[in-house]
TORPARO-395412 format. One record per residue: x, y, z of N, C-alpha, C in turn; chain; residue in three letters. Coordinates in steps of 0.001 Angstrom, whole numbers. Layout:
<nodes>
+---------+---------+---------+---------+---------+---------+---------+---------+---------+-------+-----+
|   neast |  nnorth |     nup |  caeast | canorth |    caup |   ceast |  cnorth |     cup | chain | res |
+---------+---------+---------+---------+---------+---------+---------+---------+---------+-------+-----+
|       X |       Y |       Z |       X |       Y |       Z |       X |       Y |       Z |     A | ALA |
...
+---------+---------+---------+---------+---------+---------+---------+---------+---------+-------+-----+
</nodes>
This chain:
<nodes>
+---------+---------+---------+---------+---------+---------+---------+---------+---------+-------+-----+
|   neast |  nnorth |     nup |  caeast | canorth |    caup |   ceast |  cnorth |     cup | chain | res |
+---------+---------+---------+---------+---------+---------+---------+---------+---------+-------+-----+
|  -51004 |   11945 |  -15501 |  -49849 |   12727 |  -15123 |  -49825 |   12887 |  -13609 |     A | MET |
|  -48624 |   12722 |  -12997 |  -48486 |   12821 |  -11547 |  -48524 |   14272 |  -11112 |     A | CYS |
|  -49048 |   14538 |   -9899 |  -48993 |   15888 |   -9355 |  -47536 |   16292 |   -9132 |     A | PRO |
|  -47266 |   17582 |   -9137 |  -45907 |   18132 |   -9014 |  -45169 |   17646 |   -7770 |     A | ALA |
|  -45784 |   17611 |   -6577 |  -45032 |   17142 |   -5405 |  -44564 |   15697 |   -5546 |     A | PRO |
|  -45370 |   14840 |   -6170 |  -44973 |   13443 |   -6347 |  -43835 |   13338 |   -7360 |     A | ILE |
|  -43907 |   14110 |   -8446 |  -42815 |   14121 |   -9436 |  -41525 |   14595 |   -8787 |     A | ARG |
|  -41604 |   15646 |   -7975 |  -40417 |   16187 |   -7311 |  -39836 |   15132 |   -6353 |     A | LYS |
|  -40703 |   14474 |   -5562 |  -40250 |   13432 |   -4646 |  -39595 |   12284 |   -5413 |     A | PHE |
|  -40210 |   11861 |   -6501 |  -39671 |   10767 |   -7315 |  -38316 |   11153 |   -7895 |     A | THR |
|  -38194 |   12384 |   -8384 |  -36920 |   12855 |   -8941 |  -35835 |   12864 |   -7866 |     A | ALA |
|  -36176 |   13336 |   -6659 |  -35202 |   13349 |   -5560 |  -34810 |   11930 |   -5158 |     A | LEU |
|  -35780 |   11030 |   -5139 |  -35504 |    9644 |   -4800 |  -34556 |    9010 |   -5820 |     A | LEU |
|  -34794 |    9237 |   -7089 |  -33932 |    8700 |   -8153 |  -32535 |    9292 |   -8049 |     A | ILE |
|  -32443 |   10601 |   -7832 |  -31146 |   11271 |   -7721 |  -30358 |   10730 |   -6534 |     A | LEU |
|  -31014 |   10594 |   -5377 |  -30296 |   10095 |   -4202 |  -29850 |    8652 |   -4399 |     A | SER |
|  -30650 |    7850 |   -5090 |  -30264 |    6471 |   -5383 |  -29047 |    6429 |   -6298 |     A | THR |
|  -29021 |    7278 |   -7306 |  -27879 |    7337 |   -8216 |  -26623 |    7785 |   -7488 |     A | LEU |
|  -26737 |    8803 |   -6641 |  -25575 |    9293 |   -5906 |  -25062 |    8243 |   -4933 |     A | LEU |
|  -25952 |    7583 |   -4242 |  -25540 |    6537 |   -3306 |  -24889 |    5375 |   -4051 |     A | ALA |
|  -25435 |    5014 |   -5173 |  -24870 |    3925 |   -5978 |  -23513 |    4284 |   -6521 |     A | GLY |
|  -23289 |    5552 |   -6845 |  -21994 |    5993 |   -7364 |  -20898 |    5787 |   -6352 |     A | GLY |
|  -21191 |    6058 |   -5073 |  -20197 |    5853 |   -4039 |  -19915 |    4374 |   -3822 |     A | GLY |
|  -20923 |    3564 |   -3913 |  -20759 |    2133 |   -3668 |  -19994 |    1460 |   -4797 |     A | ALA |
|  -20061 |    2019 |   -6014 |  -19372 |    1377 |   -7124 |  -17869 |    1624 |   -7093 |     A | SER |
|  -17425 |    2613 |   -6318 |  -15996 |    2842 |   -6159 |  -15485 |    1741 |   -5228 |     A | ALA |
|  -15164 |     599 |   -5801 |  -14812 |    -607 |   -5073 |  -13524 |    -444 |   -4286 |     A | GLU |
|  -13553 |    -918 |   -3044 |  -12335 |    -930 |   -2257 |  -11541 |   -2181 |   -2615 |     A | GLU |
|  -10226 |   -2069 |   -2526 |   -9342 |   -3164 |   -2936 |   -8500 |   -3655 |   -1777 |     A | SER |
|   -7991 |   -4877 |   -1954 |   -7011 |   -5440 |   -1039 |   -5714 |   -5589 |   -1815 |     A | LYS |
|   -4621 |   -5171 |   -1190 |   -3291 |   -5324 |   -1769 |   -2547 |   -6377 |    -958 |     A | LEU |
|   -2106 |   -7428 |   -1629 |   -1285 |   -8452 |    -992 |     158 |   -8227 |   -1412 |     A | THR |
|    1036 |   -8110 |    -425 |    2470 |   -7929 |    -667 |    3164 |   -9211 |    -244 |     A | VAL |
|    3832 |   -9860 |   -1188 |    4599 |  -11074 |    -917 |    6061 |  -10685 |    -763 |     A | ASN |
|    6568 |  -10796 |     466 |    7973 |  -10485 |     727 |    8779 |  -11764 |     583 |     A | LEU |
|    9686 |  -11775 |    -380 |   10514 |  -12960 |    -623 |   11905 |  -12775 |     -43 |     A | GLU |
|   12473 |  -13863 |     471 |   13857 |  -13855 |     921 |   14073 |  -13339 |    2326 |     A | GLY |
|   13056 |  -13454 |    3197 |   13251 |  -13056 |    4601 |   14260 |  -14032 |    5196 |     A | VAL |
|   15375 |  -13504 |    5724 |   16483 |  -14391 |    6100 |   16299 |  -15138 |    7413 |     A | LYS |
|   15494 |  -14611 |    8340 |   15293 |  -15327 |    9607 |   14040 |  -14828 |   10316 |     A | ASP |
|   13817 |  -15350 |   11539 |   12593 |  -15057 |   12289 |   12753 |  -13927 |   13311 |     A | ASP |
|   13844 |  -13210 |   13289 |   14046 |  -12168 |   14291 |   13295 |  -10888 |   13918 |     A | THR |
|   12842 |  -10181 |   14925 |   12236 |   -8868 |   14719 |   10900 |   -8904 |   14009 |     A | GLY |
|   10653 |   -7840 |   13242 |    9385 |   -7662 |   12537 |    9620 |   -7346 |   11071 |     A | LYS |
|    8576 |   -7558 |   10289 |    8560 |   -7105 |    8896 |    7624 |   -5915 |    8841 |     A | LEU |
|    8099 |   -4837 |    8244 |    7297 |   -3620 |    8144 |    7166 |   -3229 |    6680 |     A | ARG |
|    5964 |   -2868 |    6304 |    5707 |   -2421 |    4934 |    4909 |   -1128 |    5007 |     A | ALA |
|    5348 |    -148 |    4242 |    4659 |    1136 |    4189 |    4137 |    1347 |    2780 |     A | THR |
|    2919 |    1863 |    2713 |    2225 |    2083 |    1451 |    2105 |    3580 |    1216 |     A | LEU |
|    2463 |    4012 |       8 |    2466 |    5438 |    -333 |    1594 |    5715 |   -1545 |     A | TYR |
|     943 |    6880 |   -1521 |     124 |    7326 |   -2652 |     725 |    8552 |   -3332 |     A | ARG |
|    1655 |    9218 |   -2666 |    2202 |   10474 |   -3181 |    3721 |   10406 |   -3225 |     A | GLU |
|    4284 |   10950 |   -4292 |    5731 |   10868 |   -4475 |    6502 |   11643 |   -3406 |     A | SER |
|    5968 |   12754 |   -2928 |    6717 |   13538 |   -1938 |    6723 |   12889 |    -555 |     A | ASP |
|    5870 |   11911 |    -322 |    5851 |   11189 |     950 |    6670 |    9899 |     885 |     A | ALA |
|    7014 |    9455 |    -318 |    7654 |    8158 |    -519 |    8907 |    7999 |     329 |     A | PHE |
|    8989 |    6852 |    1011 |   10083 |    6448 |    1892 |   10105 |    7188 |    3226 |     A | ARG |
|    9136 |    8052 |    3481 |    9027 |    8750 |    4767 |    7925 |    8051 |    5557 |     A | LYS |
|    8341 |    7143 |    6433 |    7382 |    6276 |    7110 |    6291 |    7058 |    7839 |     A | GLU |
|    6629 |    8202 |    8415 |    5622 |    8985 |    9135 |    4594 |    9631 |    8203 |     A | ASP |
|    4851 |    9606 |    6904 |    3917 |   10168 |    5923 |    3253 |    9095 |    5065 |     A | LYS |
|    3440 |    7840 |    5445 |    2864 |    6726 |    4685 |    1343 |    6770 |    4740 |     A | ALA |
|     714 |    6317 |    3666 |    -741 |    6208 |    3606 |   -1207 |    5128 |    4584 |     A | PHE |
|    -495 |    3993 |    4606 |    -785 |    2907 |    5553 |     516 |    2194 |    5885 |     A | LYS |
|     524 |    1535 |    7046 |    1673 |     764 |    7492 |    1180 |    -561 |    8053 |     A | LEU |
|    1903 |   -1634 |    7743 |    1622 |   -2950 |    8308 |    2913 |   -3459 |    8933 |     A | VAL |
|    2807 |   -4018 |   10137 |    3957 |   -4580 |   10832 |    3537 |   -5929 |   11418 |     A | SER |
|    4310 |   -6976 |   11081 |    4011 |   -8323 |   11586 |    5313 |   -8992 |   12017 |     A | ILE |
|    5229 |  -10034 |   12854 |    6436 |  -10768 |   13230 |    7102 |  -11386 |   11993 |     A | PRO |
|    8421 |  -11385 |   11993 |    9176 |  -11944 |   10871 |    9104 |  -13472 |   10878 |     A | ALA |
|    9108 |  -14037 |    9688 |    9206 |  -15483 |    9474 |   10123 |  -15702 |    8290 |     A | ASN |
|   11030 |  -16664 |    8424 |   11979 |  -16951 |    7366 |   11260 |  -17418 |    6099 |     A | LYS |
|   11753 |  -16966 |    4936 |   11200 |  -17399 |    3651 |   10365 |  -16321 |    2996 |     A | GLY |
|    9180 |  -16713 |    2519 |    8252 |  -15779 |    1878 |    7099 |  -15505 |    2836 |     A | THR |
|    6792 |  -14231 |    3017 |    5750 |  -13812 |    3957 |    4771 |  -12901 |    3234 |     A | VAL |
|    3477 |  -13055 |    3546 |    2433 |  -12210 |    2950 |    1984 |  -11159 |    3944 |     A | LYS |
|    1856 |   -9933 |    3448 |    1282 |   -8819 |    4199 |      80 |   -8326 |    3413 |     A | LEU |
|    -908 |   -7763 |    4099 |   -2082 |   -7262 |    3385 |   -2430 |   -5839 |    3812 |     A | GLU |
|   -2816 |   -5057 |    2825 |   -3395 |   -3732 |    3038 |   -4838 |   -3839 |    2544 |     A | PHE |
|   -5801 |   -3550 |    3417 |   -7215 |   -3702 |    3060 |   -7901 |   -2342 |    2989 |     A | LYS |
|   -9030 |   -2314 |    2271 |   -9856 |   -1114 |    2199 |   -9219 |      20 |    1421 |     A | GLY |
|   -8481 |    -302 |     363 |   -7797 |     723 |    -426 |   -8683 |    1244 |   -1549 |     A | LEU |
|   -8718 |    2552 |   -1726 |   -9379 |    3074 |   -2922 |   -8493 |    2796 |   -4134 |     A | PRO |
|   -9089 |    2613 |   -5302 |   -8275 |    2416 |   -6494 |   -7315 |    3595 |   -6679 |     A | PRO |
|   -6147 |    3313 |   -7223 |   -5181 |    4383 |   -7456 |   -3792 |    3850 |   -7687 |     A | GLY |
|   -2847 |    4769 |   -7691 |   -1432 |    4461 |   -7920 |    -713 |    4476 |   -6573 |     A | ARG |
|      25 |    3412 |   -6295 |     690 |    3239 |   -5007 |    2123 |    2758 |   -5209 |     A | TYR |
|    2907 |    2863 |   -4141 |    4243 |    2270 |   -4081 |    4439 |    1733 |   -2668 |     A | ALA |
|    5228 |     654 |   -2552 |    5475 |      20 |   -1258 |    6966 |     -29 |    -993 |     A | VAL |
|    7325 |     266 |     249 |    8672 |      11 |     739 |    8527 |    -944 |    1916 |     A | MET |
|    9310 |   -2013 |    1930 |    9249 |   -2992 |    3013 |   10651 |   -3235 |    3544 |     A | ALA |
|   10723 |   -3569 |    4829 |   12030 |   -3898 |    5393 |   11887 |   -4857 |    6564 |     A | TYR |
|   12991 |   -5541 |    6842 |   13076 |   -6487 |    7943 |   13685 |   -5749 |    9124 |     A | HIS |
|   12838 |   -5358 |   10051 |   13258 |   -4619 |   11243 |   13812 |   -5621 |   12256 |     A | ASP |
|   15016 |   -6060 |   12002 |   15613 |   -7136 |   12791 |   15766 |   -6780 |   14264 |     A | GLU |
|   16096 |   -5535 |   14581 |   16297 |   -5150 |   15971 |   15038 |   -4606 |   16645 |     A | ASP |
|   13915 |   -4527 |   15902 |   12643 |   -4126 |   16482 |   12527 |   -2677 |   16892 |     A | GLY |
|   13379 |   -1801 |   16331 |   13313 |    -388 |   16726 |   12349 |     442 |   15870 |     A | ASP |
|   11616 |    -213 |   14969 |   10608 |     406 |   14107 |   11162 |    1459 |   13145 |     A | GLU |
|   12403 |    1260 |   12733 |   12973 |    2102 |   11676 |   14054 |    1316 |   10943 |     A | LYS |
|   14231 |    1653 |    9683 |   15247 |     996 |    8862 |   16615 |    1530 |    9265 |     A | LEU |
|   17461 |     625 |    9716 |   18806 |    1012 |   10143 |   19646 |    1316 |    8910 |     A | LYS |
|   20307 |    2484 |    8911 |   21097 |    2939 |    7768 |   22532 |    3238 |    8177 |     A | LEU |
|   23469 |    2969 |    7283 |   24873 |    3367 |    7457 |   25052 |    4698 |    6743 |     A | ARG |
|   25649 |    5651 |    7409 |   25873 |    6998 |    6869 |   24563 |    7662 |    6437 |     A | PHE |
|   23452 |    7218 |    7036 |   22159 |    7800 |    6714 |   21631 |    7463 |    5330 |     A | GLY |
|   22328 |    6562 |    4596 |   21933 |    6277 |    3215 |   21860 |    4805 |    2860 |     A | MET |
|   22713 |    3983 |    3437 |   22846 |    2595 |    3010 |   22167 |    1656 |    4009 |     A | PHE |
|   21123 |     936 |    3575 |   20392 |      52 |    4493 |   21280 |   -1045 |    5075 |     A | PRO |
|   21165 |   -1239 |    6387 |   21871 |   -2311 |    7084 |   20944 |   -3472 |    7409 |     A | LEU |
|   19648 |   -3305 |    7182 |   18659 |   -4356 |    7370 |   18064 |   -4653 |    5990 |     A | GLU |
|   17514 |   -5854 |    5847 |   16928 |   -6218 |    4565 |   15781 |   -5288 |    4195 |     A | GLY |
|   15740 |   -4885 |    2927 |   14681 |   -3987 |    2465 |   14360 |   -4288 |    1005 |     A | TYR |
|   13225 |   -3775 |     559 |   12847 |   -3922 |    -839 |   11752 |   -2932 |   -1198 |     A | GLY |
|   11558 |   -2760 |   -2488 |   10575 |   -1815 |   -3020 |    9686 |   -2535 |   -4035 |     A | LEU |
|    8457 |   -2087 |   -4156 |    7580 |   -2649 |   -5185 |    8225 |   -2436 |   -6549 |     A | SER |
|    8008 |   -3341 |   -7444 |    8613 |   -3407 |   -8780 |   10083 |   -3809 |   -8736 |     A | ASN |
|   10656 |   -3961 |   -7547 |   12054 |   -4386 |   -7384 |   13010 |   -3626 |   -8301 |     A | ASN |
|   12982 |   -2274 |   -8277 |   13859 |   -1517 |   -9178 |   15326 |   -1622 |   -8758 |     A | PRO |
|   16199 |   -1550 |   -9720 |   17633 |   -1428 |   -9442 |   17883 |      47 |   -9188 |     A | LYS |
|   18399 |     364 |   -8017 |   18573 |    1786 |   -7676 |   20021 |    2095 |   -7370 |     A | VAL |
|   20394 |    3286 |   -7739 |   21652 |    3870 |   -7275 |   21260 |    5282 |   -6856 |     A | SER |
|   21381 |    5527 |   -5599 |   20858 |    6770 |   -5051 |   19478 |    6526 |   -4471 |     A | GLY |
|   18851 |    7580 |   -3991 |   17530 |    7414 |   -3375 |   16490 |    6894 |   -4370 |     A | PRO |
|   15743 |    5866 |   -3991 |   14697 |    5332 |   -4874 |   13615 |    6374 |   -5140 |     A | PRO |
|   13009 |    6292 |   -6302 |   11957 |    7226 |   -6692 |   10602 |    6527 |   -6702 |     A | LYS |
|    9567 |    7279 |   -6337 |    8192 |    6778 |   -6341 |    7838 |    6198 |   -7709 |     A | PHE |
|    8177 |    6916 |   -8773 |    7802 |    6499 |  -10135 |    8353 |    5112 |  -10479 |     A | ALA |
|    9528 |    4763 |   -9962 |   10123 |    3459 |  -10257 |    9436 |    2314 |   -9513 |     A | ASP |
|    8753 |    2623 |   -8432 |    8106 |    1600 |   -7614 |    6591 |    1624 |   -7714 |     A | SER |
|    6024 |    2601 |   -8411 |    4575 |    2775 |   -8455 |    3885 |    1727 |   -9329 |     A | ALA |
|    2682 |    1353 |   -8914 |    1846 |     392 |   -9634 |     396 |     758 |   -9353 |     A | PHE |
|    -503 |     215 |  -10166 |   -1924 |     512 |  -10014 |   -2616 |    -543 |   -9167 |     A | ASN |
|   -3483 |     -73 |   -8282 |   -4365 |    -939 |   -7515 |   -5768 |    -719 |   -8056 |     A | VAL |
|   -6383 |   -1806 |   -8509 |   -7740 |   -1739 |   -9060 |   -8398 |   -3095 |   -8873 |     A | ALA |
|   -9696 |   -3105 |   -8860 |  -10417 |   -4361 |   -8695 |  -10397 |   -4822 |   -7256 |     A | GLY |
|  -10860 |   -6027 |   -7030 |  -10989 |   -6556 |   -5674 |   -9641 |   -6833 |   -5011 |     A | ALA |
|   -8666 |   -7290 |   -5803 |   -7376 |   -7634 |   -5202 |   -6239 |   -7409 |   -6192 |     A | GLU |
|   -5147 |   -6868 |   -5659 |   -3908 |   -6679 |   -6406 |   -2805 |   -7352 |   -5593 |     A | THR |
|   -1824 |   -7921 |   -6271 |    -732 |   -8606 |   -5597 |     602 |   -8151 |   -6176 |     A | SER |
|    1587 |   -7938 |   -5294 |    2934 |   -7584 |   -5737 |    3944 |   -8479 |   -5003 |     A | VAL |
|    5106 |   -8639 |   -5622 |    6205 |   -9395 |   -5022 |    7363 |   -8434 |   -4793 |     A | ILE |
|    7889 |   -8466 |   -3566 |    9061 |   -7651 |   -3230 |   10148 |   -8596 |   -2742 |     A | ILE |
|   11315 |   -8507 |   -3358 |   12462 |   -9311 |   -2952 |   13304 |   -8482 |   -1982 |     A | LYS |
|   13469 |   -8998 |    -768 |   14272 |   -8285 |     220 |   15750 |   -8441 |    -104 |     A | LEU |
|   16466 |   -7339 |      -9 |   17914 |   -7315 |    -234 |   18603 |   -7059 |    1100 |     A | ASN |
|   19577 |   -7913 |    1419 |   20314 |   -7760 |    2675 |   21725 |   -7316 |    2377 |     A | TYR |
+---------+---------+---------+---------+---------+---------+---------+---------+---------+-------+-----+
</nodes>
């Protein structure tokens, strides 16, 4: 039988190993967003990633944002280091480079935009209609830009 200090040390060592392993098993994920139908090479493509419904479509409250130069056709964007969970993406073609989606009457997009799950919307889009699960090493979604 081991002396008490050695048993206590061994128990602490096992506990710390289990706790450290628990954090490491929460795998980080990569989300690939395929933007289809980019009409030209002007400006930038911006995609915002949301985890909470009350932040959805509010770029300043996005969980993450990616902005890259526009290219005509289909373009891939990536969000790396994501914890597993439920997310939604809004993407748009910032043709004039002002880093915001241009709207008519504050409601109707004048630049190409799209949402994850490509929902048909009338009125403001909802998080629930665009939400999807991110799990495992990689998740991929397709967003069709509407102009």
